[in-house]
C-alpha positions as CSV (number, residue, x, y, z in Angstrom):
1,X,-25.8,-138.1,-167.4
2,X,-23.4,-136.3,-169.8
3,X,-24.3,-132.9,-171.9
4,X,-25.7,-134.7,-174.9
5,X,-28.0,-137.3,-173.2
6,X,-29.2,-134.2,-170.9
7,X,-30.1,-132.2,-173.8
8,X,-31.8,-135.2,-175.6
9,X,-33.9,-135.9,-172.3
10,X,-35.0,-132.2,-172.1
11,X,-35.7,-132.0,-175.9
12,X,-38.1,-135.1,-175.6
13,X,-39.8,-133.8,-172.4
14,X,-40.2,-130.1,-173.8
15,X,-42.6,-131.6,-176.9
16,X,-46.1,-131.0,-176.3
17,X,-47.9,-134.3,-175.2
18,X,-44.8,-136.0,-173.5
19,X,-45.6,-135.8,-169.9
20,X,-43.7,-137.7,-167.3
21,X,-45.5,-141.2,-167.8
22,X,-45.5,-140.8,-171.5
23,X,-41.7,-139.9,-171.1
24,X,-41.1,-142.9,-169.0
25,X,-43.1,-145.3,-171.4
26,X,-41.3,-144.4,-174.5
27,X,-37.7,-144.7,-172.7
28,X,-38.5,-148.1,-171.4
29,X,-39.9,-149.1,-175.1
30,X,-37.3,-147.5,-177.1
31,X,-34.1,-148.0,-174.4
32,X,-32.9,-144.3,-174.9
33,X,-34.3,-140.7,-175.6
34,X,-32.0,-140.6,-178.8
35,X,-33.9,-143.4,-180.2
36,X,-37.3,-142.0,-179.0
37,X,-36.3,-138.7,-181.2
38,X,-34.8,-140.6,-184.1
39,X,-37.8,-143.0,-184.4
40,X,-40.3,-143.0,-187.4
41,X,-43.8,-142.3,-187.4
42,X,-44.8,-146.0,-187.7
43,X,-42.4,-146.9,-184.6
44,X,-43.8,-144.4,-182.6
45,X,-47.6,-145.3,-183.5
46,X,-46.5,-148.7,-182.9
47,X,-45.5,-147.9,-179.4
48,X,-48.7,-146.6,-178.6
49,X,-48.5,-143.1,-179.6
50,X,-51.2,-141.3,-181.4
51,X,-50.8,-139.4,-184.9
52,X,-50.5,-136.0,-183.4
53,X,-47.7,-137.0,-180.7
54,X,-45.9,-139.2,-183.3
55,X,-45.5,-136.1,-185.6
56,X,-44.7,-134.0,-182.9
57,X,-41.9,-136.4,-181.6
58,X,-40.8,-136.5,-185.2
59,X,-40.7,-132.5,-185.7
60,X,-38.8,-132.3,-182.0
61,X,-39.5,-128.8,-180.0
62,X,-39.1,-125.6,-182.2
63,X,-35.7,-123.4,-181.9
64,X,-37.0,-121.1,-179.0
65,X,-37.1,-124.0,-176.7
66,X,-34.0,-125.6,-178.0
67,X,-32.3,-122.4,-177.2
68,X,-33.8,-122.2,-173.8
69,X,-32.7,-125.8,-173.4
70,X,-29.0,-125.2,-174.5
71,X,-28.9,-122.3,-172.0
72,X,-30.6,-124.8,-169.3
73,X,-27.4,-127.1,-170.0
74,X,-24.9,-124.7,-169.8
75,X,-26.1,-123.4,-166.3
76,X,-26.4,-127.2,-165.1
77,X,-22.7,-127.4,-166.3
78,X,-21.4,-124.3,-164.9
79,X,-23.1,-125.1,-161.4
80,X,-22.1,-128.6,-161.2
81,X,-25.5,-129.5,-161.0
82,X,-26.0,-133.3,-160.8
83,X,-28.7,-135.0,-162.6
84,X,-30.7,-138.4,-161.8
85,X,-32.9,-140.3,-164.1
86,X,-35.9,-142.9,-162.9
87,X,-33.4,-145.4,-164.8
88,X,-30.2,-144.8,-162.6
89,X,-29.2,-147.2,-160.3
90,X,-28.5,-144.4,-157.4
91,X,-32.2,-143.3,-157.6
92,X,-33.6,-143.6,-154.3
93,X,-35.8,-146.9,-154.3
94,X,-38.5,-145.7,-152.0
95,X,-39.4,-142.7,-154.2
96,X,-39.0,-144.7,-157.3
97,X,-42.2,-147.1,-155.7
98,X,-44.7,-144.3,-155.7
99,X,-47.1,-143.9,-158.5
100,X,-45.8,-141.0,-160.4
101,X,-42.3,-140.6,-159.5
102,X,-40.4,-137.5,-160.8
103,X,-38.2,-139.0,-163.9
104,X,-35.7,-136.6,-163.5
105,X,-33.9,-135.0,-160.3
106,X,-31.4,-132.1,-160.3
107,X,-29.4,-132.5,-157.1
108,X,-26.4,-130.5,-155.4
109,X,-24.8,-132.4,-152.9
110,X,-25.4,-136.2,-152.7
111,X,-27.5,-139.1,-151.8
112,X,-26.2,-141.8,-149.4
113,X,-27.4,-145.3,-148.4
114,X,-28.2,-143.9,-144.9
115,X,-30.5,-141.9,-146.9
116,X,-32.8,-145.1,-146.9
117,X,-33.8,-144.4,-143.4
118,X,-35.3,-141.3,-143.4
119,X,-38.3,-139.2,-141.9
120,X,-40.0,-136.1,-143.2
121,X,-40.6,-133.3,-140.7
122,X,-43.2,-130.4,-142.0
123,X,-45.3,-127.8,-140.7
124,X,-46.2,-124.2,-141.1
125,X,-44.2,-121.1,-142.1
126,X,-45.6,-119.1,-139.2
127,X,-44.6,-121.7,-136.6
128,X,-44.5,-120.5,-132.6
129,X,-41.2,-120.3,-131.0
130,X,-41.7,-123.6,-129.3
131,X,-42.9,-125.1,-132.3
132,X,-39.7,-124.5,-133.9
133,X,-37.5,-125.0,-130.6
134,X,-39.6,-128.8,-130.2
135,X,-39.1,-129.4,-134.0
136,X,-35.4,-128.8,-133.6
137,X,-34.8,-131.0,-130.7
138,X,-36.8,-134.3,-132.4
139,X,-34.9,-133.7,-135.5
140,X,-31.7,-133.7,-133.6
141,X,-32.3,-136.7,-131.5
142,X,-33.5,-138.3,-134.9
143,X,-30.5,-137.2,-136.5
144,X,-28.2,-138.1,-133.8
145,X,-29.6,-141.8,-134.2
146,X,-28.6,-142.1,-138.0
147,X,-32.0,-140.8,-139.5
148,X,-31.8,-138.6,-142.0
149,X,-34.4,-135.8,-142.1
150,X,-36.4,-134.6,-145.3
151,X,-37.9,-131.1,-145.6
152,X,-38.5,-128.5,-148.0
153,X,-36.4,-125.7,-146.8
154,X,-39.3,-123.3,-146.0
155,X,-39.4,-120.8,-143.3
156,X,-40.8,-121.8,-139.9
157,X,-41.0,-125.7,-139.3
158,X,-38.8,-126.9,-142.2
159,X,-36.1,-124.7,-141.4
160,X,-36.0,-125.8,-137.8
161,X,-36.2,-129.5,-139.0
162,X,-33.1,-129.0,-141.0
163,X,-31.3,-126.8,-138.3
164,X,-31.9,-129.9,-136.0
165,X,-30.4,-132.3,-138.2
166,X,-27.4,-130.1,-138.8
167,X,-27.1,-130.2,-135.0
168,X,-27.1,-133.8,-134.5
169,X,-24.3,-134.0,-136.9
170,X,-26.4,-136.2,-139.3
171,X,-27.8,-136.0,-142.5
172,X,-30.8,-133.9,-144.4
173,X,-32.5,-133.2,-147.6
174,X,-34.3,-130.5,-148.9
175,X,-36.8,-130.5,-151.7
176,X,-37.1,-127.5,-153.5
177,X,-40.6,-126.0,-155.0
178,X,-38.5,-124.3,-157.4
179,X,-35.4,-124.6,-159.9
180,X,-32.3,-126.1,-158.2
181,X,-30.6,-123.1,-159.4
182,X,-32.5,-120.8,-156.9
183,X,-32.7,-120.9,-153.2
184,X,-36.3,-120.0,-152.0
185,X,-36.7,-118.3,-149.6
186,X,-33.8,-116.3,-150.0
187,X,-32.5,-115.8,-146.5
188,X,-31.7,-119.4,-146.4
189,X,-28.9,-119.5,-148.7
190,X,-26.4,-120.0,-145.8
191,X,-28.7,-123.0,-144.4
192,X,-28.9,-124.5,-148.0
193,X,-25.0,-124.7,-148.3
194,X,-24.7,-126.4,-144.6
195,X,-27.4,-128.9,-146.4
196,X,-25.4,-129.5,-149.3
197,X,-22.2,-130.2,-147.2
198,X,-24.3,-132.8,-145.0
199,X,-26.8,-134.0,-147.2
200,X,-28.6,-133.1,-150.6
201,X,-30.8,-130.4,-152.2
202,X,-33.3,-131.6,-154.9
203,X,-35.7,-130.7,-157.3
204,X,-37.4,-132.0,-160.2
205,X,-38.4,-128.5,-161.6
206,X,-36.1,-127.2,-164.4
207,X,-33.8,-124.6,-164.5
208,X,-34.9,-121.4,-163.8
209,X,-38.3,-122.4,-162.8
210,X,-39.8,-119.8,-159.9
211,X,-41.4,-120.6,-156.6
212,X,-45.1,-120.7,-158.0
213,X,-47.5,-121.9,-155.4
214,X,-48.7,-124.6,-157.6
215,X,-45.0,-126.2,-157.6
216,X,-45.4,-127.0,-153.9
217,X,-48.1,-129.9,-153.8
218,X,-46.1,-132.0,-156.2
219,X,-43.1,-131.1,-154.3
220,X,-44.7,-132.8,-151.4
221,X,-45.1,-135.7,-153.1
222,X,-41.5,-136.1,-153.4
223,X,-40.8,-135.4,-149.8
224,X,-43.3,-138.3,-148.6
225,X,-41.9,-140.3,-151.2
226,X,-38.2,-140.3,-149.7
227,X,-39.7,-141.2,-146.3
228,X,-40.6,-143.7,-143.9
229,X,-42.9,-141.6,-142.4
230,X,-43.9,-137.7,-142.1
231,X,-44.2,-136.0,-138.9
232,X,-46.3,-132.8,-138.7
233,X,-45.2,-130.5,-135.8
234,X,-47.4,-127.9,-136.5
235,X,-50.0,-127.1,-139.5
236,X,-53.0,-124.6,-139.8
237,X,-56.3,-126.1,-141.5
238,X,-55.1,-124.9,-144.7
239,X,-51.2,-125.6,-144.3
240,X,-49.5,-127.3,-147.3
241,X,-48.3,-130.0,-144.8
242,X,-51.6,-131.7,-144.5
243,X,-50.9,-132.2,-148.4
244,X,-47.9,-133.9,-147.5
245,X,-49.7,-136.0,-144.7
246,X,-52.4,-137.1,-147.3
247,X,-49.7,-138.1,-150.0
248,X,-47.9,-140.2,-147.0
249,X,-51.0,-142.1,-146.4
250,X,-51.3,-142.6,-150.0
251,X,-48.0,-143.8,-150.4
252,X,-48.2,-146.0,-147.2
253,X,-45.9,-144.1,-144.8
254,X,-46.3,-143.4,-141.3
255,X,-48.1,-140.2,-140.4
256,X,-47.4,-138.6,-137.0
257,X,-48.3,-135.4,-135.4
258,X,-47.3,-133.4,-132.2
259,X,-50.2,-131.9,-130.3
260,X,-50.5,-128.2,-129.8
261,X,-52.7,-125.9,-127.9
262,X,-56.4,-126.1,-128.9
263,X,-56.6,-122.5,-128.6
264,X,-53.2,-121.7,-131.2
265,X,-54.3,-121.6,-135.0
266,X,-50.5,-122.7,-135.9
267,X,-51.9,-126.2,-134.4
268,X,-55.4,-126.6,-135.5
269,X,-54.4,-128.7,-138.4
270,X,-51.8,-130.9,-136.9
271,X,-54.5,-131.6,-134.0
272,X,-56.8,-132.5,-136.4
273,X,-54.6,-135.3,-138.1
274,X,-54.2,-136.5,-134.2
275,X,-58.1,-136.7,-134.3
276,X,-57.8,-138.5,-137.7
277,X,-55.7,-141.2,-136.8
278,X,-52.2,-139.7,-136.9
279,X,-49.9,-141.3,-134.1
280,X,-49.5,-138.6,-131.5
281,X,-45.9,-137.8,-130.9
282,X,-44.2,-136.7,-127.5
283,X,-40.3,-137.2,-129.0
284,X,-38.1,-138.6,-130.8
285,X,-38.4,-142.0,-129.4
286,X,-42.2,-142.4,-130.5
287,X,-41.0,-142.1,-134.1
288,X,-38.1,-144.6,-134.0
289,X,-40.5,-146.8,-132.2
290,X,-42.6,-147.0,-135.3
291,X,-39.9,-146.9,-138.3
292,X,-37.4,-149.3,-136.9
293,X,-39.7,-152.5,-137.5
294,X,-39.7,-151.2,-140.8
295,X,-35.9,-151.7,-142.0
296,X,-33.5,-154.1,-142.6
297,X,-30.9,-155.5,-140.7
298,X,-28.2,-153.9,-143.0
299,X,-30.0,-150.2,-142.6
300,X,-30.3,-150.6,-139.1
301,X,-26.5,-151.4,-139.0
302,X,-25.9,-147.7,-140.4
303,X,-28.0,-146.3,-137.5
304,X,-26.3,-145.0,-134.1
305,X,-29.1,-146.8,-131.9
306,X,-26.8,-146.6,-128.6
307,X,-26.5,-142.8,-128.5
308,X,-26.0,-142.2,-124.4
309,X,-28.9,-139.8,-123.1
310,X,-27.4,-136.7,-122.4
311,X,-25.7,-135.9,-118.5
312,X,-28.1,-135.3,-116.1
313,X,-28.1,-131.6,-115.3
314,X,-27.0,-130.5,-111.6
315,X,-29.9,-129.3,-109.5
316,X,-30.4,-125.7,-109.3
317,X,-30.1,-123.2,-106.8
318,X,-33.3,-121.8,-104.9
319,X,-33.3,-118.6,-106.8
320,X,-32.4,-120.2,-110.3
321,X,-35.4,-122.7,-109.8
322,X,-37.4,-120.0,-108.8
323,X,-36.7,-118.2,-112.4
324,X,-36.6,-121.6,-113.9
325,X,-40.4,-122.5,-112.8
326,X,-41.4,-119.3,-113.8
327,X,-40.6,-119.9,-117.2
328,X,-42.7,-122.1,-119.4
329,X,-42.7,-123.5,-122.9
330,X,-44.4,-120.7,-124.3
331,X,-42.1,-117.5,-124.7
332,X,-42.5,-114.8,-121.7
333,X,-41.1,-111.7,-121.4
334,X,-38.5,-111.0,-118.7
335,X,-40.8,-108.2,-117.1
336,X,-43.2,-111.0,-116.8
337,X,-40.8,-113.4,-115.2
338,X,-39.6,-110.4,-112.9
339,X,-43.3,-110.0,-111.8
340,X,-43.8,-113.6,-111.2
341,X,-40.4,-114.4,-109.0
342,X,-40.3,-110.8,-107.2
343,X,-36.7,-110.8,-107.9
344,X,-34.9,-107.5,-108.9
345,X,-34.2,-107.1,-112.8
346,X,-30.3,-107.7,-112.1
347,X,-31.1,-110.9,-110.6
348,X,-33.5,-112.2,-113.3
349,X,-31.0,-111.1,-116.0
350,X,-28.1,-112.9,-114.6
351,X,-29.9,-116.2,-113.6
352,X,-31.3,-116.1,-117.4
353,X,-27.8,-115.8,-118.6
354,X,-26.9,-118.7,-116.5
355,X,-29.6,-120.9,-117.4
356,X,-29.1,-120.1,-121.2
357,X,-25.6,-121.2,-120.8
358,X,-26.5,-124.4,-119.3
359,X,-28.7,-125.2,-122.1
360,X,-32.1,-124.7,-120.1
361,X,-33.5,-122.1,-121.4
362,X,-33.3,-120.0,-124.6
363,X,-33.7,-116.5,-125.6
364,X,-35.9,-115.1,-128.3
365,X,-36.2,-111.8,-130.3
366,X,-37.8,-109.2,-128.1
367,X,-36.2,-110.2,-124.8
368,X,-38.1,-113.3,-124.6
369,X,-37.1,-116.7,-123.1
370,X,-38.4,-120.0,-123.2
371,X,-37.8,-123.1,-121.2
372,X,-36.2,-126.0,-122.7
């Protein structure tokens, strides 16, 4: 969209009474925002506008709002942000099919035809270490097979989902709950740059919009709308991830959940989803089994379904196996491992380093380790 068309779009959308649905209806009726703004009062009322709305459109936004729009358009041009409307051919078809698609998307990066086969992965911001690692593993394996990973760039599970997709050398899309000129949380600047190079970052919110809490439930409908299904890997009872799962059901999408400990607060919401009928997921293949029947031959041809399994690891030596079996999928400190194995601190440290280099364990902050 060129600068003049974008300005016209934003001016019409800024008028009191012109919400998303009214905006779309007016453009469908008149053909373009320019024609709407130039329409007579009789034309507007004939198209279904009430007298007050028709008069508001005739007047247009006040000068203060016009200046704000001019500044927004300049930022969009300076940052080379793309804009995509509901009427563009490249607008994602699956998102367009939901009952309230965003009329305008701001985007950095790019969409691809491959994104037609996408799975959303969401969860809590205060995820457990094992939850983050499992999320990365599932996202990586799906990515390796050509599935685009959709998430929200938040801390915890969202970030793990994006990182897993990038590790799998696949595509990932982040949907923001703020203006696209912002990064939230701010520590994810580098992650965002990687996503833009291997997918897209999108937002429906105007330039400069702050990450207010009420933006995120609306953001979640885009995450669901872009996907074939939504996986919740960890979520508390009050998690916004459950909103995404609810929206997925409304959109006719699959809902998946990874079971967690019944004693872990971080898993109570996702466990409840399973009780209510979400499909229990133990690995990426469980998701593929559900979504592959939904895609056509063209989409399947773009996937990489013949990715060979990882090479088998050689058997461990007796002392290495002792340390490995003392570990679990929950983080443990070095002191606990030493106590459980009876080995010296130096032996345990050397074995843990070897296991980590071989991809069997991962070191976490605070000198803690977890089995992979």
